[in-house]
N, C-alpha and C positions, 0 to 999 in steps of 0.2 A: 620836165613839165612843158617847156617851150616847144619841144618836138611834138608832144601830144597835141598842143593847141594848133600848131602848124598843120598837122595831119588832119585835124578836125576841119580847119578852113579849107584845105585841099579837097576833102571829101564833100563838103558843102558846095563848093564851086563846081566840082565835076558833076555833082548831082543836078545843080541848076542848069548847067550847060546841056547835060543829057536830057533833062526834062523839056527844056525850051526848044531844042532842035531835035526833032523826032528822028532824024537820020543818025544821030549819035547816041542812041539808046544805050550802047555799051559803056558810055561814060557814066551814066546813071548807075549801072550795075557796079562798075569799078568804085565809084564813090560810096556806095552802100557797103561794099566789101571792106574798104579801107576804114569806114566808120565802125563797123563791127569788130574788126581786128584791133582798132584802138581801144575799145572798151574791154575786150578780152585781155589785152595787155595790161591795162590799168588794174583789172580785177586780179590777175595773176601776180602782178607786182605787189598789190596790197596784201594778198595772202602770204606771200613769201616774207614780207617785212614783219608780219605779226608772229611768225613762228619763233618759238624759243627753244634752245637746245635742251635735250633731256640730260638730267644729271642723276 
């Protein structure tokens, strides 16, 4: 969970830097990609945790 929160902070900071400095637009894109990957990871982890073995 700490890693997830750290990656959220990194994504937000990269997004802010990319938005403020127009020359570093690629940082905004990287921040958005990191944020989306974080949410995909959490959803996948949640689905895997709820599965029960078939008997």
